[in-house]
N, C-alpha and C positions, 0 to 999 in steps of 0.2 A: 406365573412362569410359563414361559414358552417351552415348546417341545425341544428347541435347539439348547436351551439352557438346562433342561433336564438331562439330555444326552451328554452335555459337557460335564456336569456334576457326577454322572454315572462313570464316565471314563476317567475323571480325576481321583476318584476314590481309590481304585485299584492301583493307580500309579503312586499314590501316596504311600499305601500300604507296602508297595514293592521298595520304595526308597527307605523306609523305616526298616525293612528286613535286611536290606543291604547294609545299612549303617549298623545294624545289630551284629551281622557277620563280621563286618570290619572291626567292630570293637571287641568281639570275642577273639578274632584271630590276633589282634594286638595284644590282649592280655595273655593269650597263649604264648606269643613270641617272647614276651617279657619274662614269663615264668620259665621258659626253657633257658633263656639267657641268665636268669638268676640261679637256676640250678647249675648250670655250667660254670658260673662263677663262684658260687658260695659252697657248693658241695664238697669240692676238694679241701676248702679251709675247714668245713665242718668235720670232715674225716680226719684231717690232721688233729684237730681237738680231741675227737673221740680216742684216736689211736695213743695220743700223749697221756690220756687219763686212764687207759686200760693196763691192768697188770701184764707183765711180760709173758707169763705163761698162758694167757688168754687172748693174745693179739690174734693168733691164726686159728681160732675156733671156727668151725663150720656148722651151720650157716653163720655168717657174720652178723653181728648186732649193731644197729644204728645208735645204740646208747649202751655204754658198759654196765653190766650188772654190778660190778664192784669198781668203785673209783679210788685211784691212788695218785698222790701227787709226788711219789718218790723220783719219777723221771725229771721233774723240775728241780727237785733238790739235787738230783746228780748232775744237772746242768750247771746249776748256779754254784755248785761246789766245785767244780772243775776249773782250776786256774788257766788252763790253756784257752778256755773259751774267752775269758776276759782279754787275754793276749790278742786273740784273733779280732775281738771287738775293738780294742784300742788301734790296731793295724787298719781296720776297715774305716774307722773314723777319721784317722789321719789322711789316708789315701783319698777317701771320698770328698772330704772337706777341702783339700787342697786342690784336688781336680775340679770341683766346682768352682772355686775362687778363680783358678787359671783360666777356665773355660769362659767365665762370665767377663773377666777382664779383657781378654783377647777378642771375644766375639762382640762386644759392646763397641770396640773401636772399628773392627772390620764391618760390622753391620752398619754403622752410622757412616762410614766412608762409601760403602756400596749404595746406600739409600740416598745420601744428600750431596755427593760429589760426583762429577762427571770427568773422567779421565780415560787415557788410551788404554784399550785392553780391559776396561772394567767388566764387560759382559763376559769376555773369555775367561777371566779370572774368576768370576761368579760361578760359572758352570764348571770350571775346573775344580773349585772347592766342593761343589755339589758331587761331582763325578766321583770323588773319593768314596762316597757311600756305596758305590756299585760293586765294590770288591768285597768279598767275604772276608772278614777280619782273621778268620783262622788261617787264610792263606798267607797273610803278613806275619804270622807268629814265628816262623823259622828265621825270616829276614831280621825281625827286631831282636830275636834272640841272639843272633850273630853280631848285629850292631851293638847291643848292649854288653855282650861279652867282650868286644874289642875295647869299649870304653870303660870297662870295670863296673858297669851299673847292675849287672846281674845281682839278684837276692838283695835288692835295696829297695827302699820306698820309690825312689825316683824312676826306677823302671816301670813301675805300675802307674805312676802319676802321668809320666810323659805318654805312654801308650794310651791310657784311657782319655787323656785330654785330646790326643790326636783323633781319636775316634768321635768324640762328642763335639768337636769344634764345627764341623760342617752344618749339622743341624741347628746347633746354637747360633751360629752366623746368620742362617737364613730366617730363624725365628726372630732374632733382633732386628734384622733388615725389614721384616714384615711389620714389626712394631714401629720402627722409625718412619717407615712409608706412611703410617697412619697419622704421624704428627705433622701439623701443616708448616710450610715453610715460612709463613708469615711470623712465627715465634722467633726463628733465627734472624730474619730481617729486622724485627723490632730490637732484639738484643744487640745487633750490630749498629743500628742507629743510635742506640744509647751509649756506644763506645766499648762494648764487650768484645774482646778478642775471640779467636776460634776456640781455645782451651776454656776460657770462661763461659762461652755459649754453651758448649757441650756438658760441662760439669755442673754449671749452676742453673742452667734453663732446661736442657734436655734430659739429663739423668734423672732428676726428681720425677719427671713425667714417664720415664721408662721403667719405673720400679716394678711393675707387674711382669713385664718382659724379662728383667734381669732375674727376678725370682723364678720364673718358669724355666729359664735356660739353666739356672743354677741347680734347680731341683732335678731337671733332667740329667745334668751331669752328675750329681751326686748319686742318684739311683743307678746310673751306669756303673760307677765305681764301686757301689755297694753290692751289686748282684753279680759281677763278672766272675766267672769260674775258671776258664781255660788259661787266661793270661795270669791271673793271680797264682794258679797252680804251676805255671811253667817258668815265669820270670822271678818269681819270689821264693826265697828259701824258707825252711820251717819257721824261722823266727820272724819273717816278714809277710807271711800269708794271710789273707783275710778270712773272713767268715765262711764263705761258700766251700772253698777247698778245705779250710780248717775243720768244719763241721764233718766233712766226708771222711777225712783222714782220722778224726776222732772216733766216730761211731760206726764206721764201715771198715771191715777188715776182711781178709781172705777166709777166716774161720767161722766168722758170725757177723751179724748186723744187729745193733741195737735200734730197732725202728722205733719203739715209743720215745726213747731219749732223743733220737734224731728229730722226731716230729716235735717234740717239746722245745728243743733248741731252735727249730725253724720258726716256730711260733714267736718265741721270744725275741729273735733277732729281726722279725718282721714288724716289732712294735715301733721303733725309731722312725721307719720309713712311713709307715701308716700315721703316726702322730704328725710328721712333717706334711704329709698330704692333706690331713684334716685342718691343720692350722693355717696352711698357706693355699688352701684350694681356691679362695676368691681370686688370689693374684695369678694362680697357675691357669685358671680359665681365662682371665683377662690377657695374660700374656700370649697364650696360645691362639685365641681367636682374633688378636689384634692384627690388622692388616688383611683380614680375610675378606673384607668388604671395604672397597676403596670408596671414599667420598668424593 
């Protein structure tokens, strides 16, 4: 071995150790960031569970305990035994399901038209649809209230369904457009050569391939209708209110607040949405990422 080779090996060894140290620091930094994100995400859910299992007279003990010394399921029994909760649940299901169906039906036609057809004013109309997301929805509440009052729609399901569908459509349309952009135009041309008309091409060829996008748009619209508070509180009467304002009106009053029962109810009403995400996560990820990379 020459002197030059010896010096090269001597210089390469510290460089290799430095690279390993940098990789180790990056790895530890990544794990620390993931831990912080996990705590930020799951700690509130864990605290909901702990509060819902804690007896009412021990909720505000100090210092707080991260696990109750005495566990009770009375708060869950109180929630499940309240008939008002099931009424709010029925209203949430009706409003959210119809909102999801309307949003999917409208957005799939609009998204396909924006993606595969070229017409005058196409880009202007696309940006006009997207610009509706720039305005805070709370600013439109007074206007919608007056319009629905004039048409006799206040305190009805349709007041909530129309307002929720209006707010979910822009994102659903752009989501579906991105998905249709990822589908090759050769499929449409091949179907037309075989004699299929525009409606047959769309419903028999395109829609089966767009199932992940339809599921993603529908799930987004469903969650939007399920979680809304301010519109459901203002536009719907006591008989048509959904779960978010219904739970507040049931467990929170001027004199007292039943925090354990409210936490138990919050966990129970989150189960349908979590189950939908778990069952449909494969379609959801595929629908959201479709069109992100153009081929």
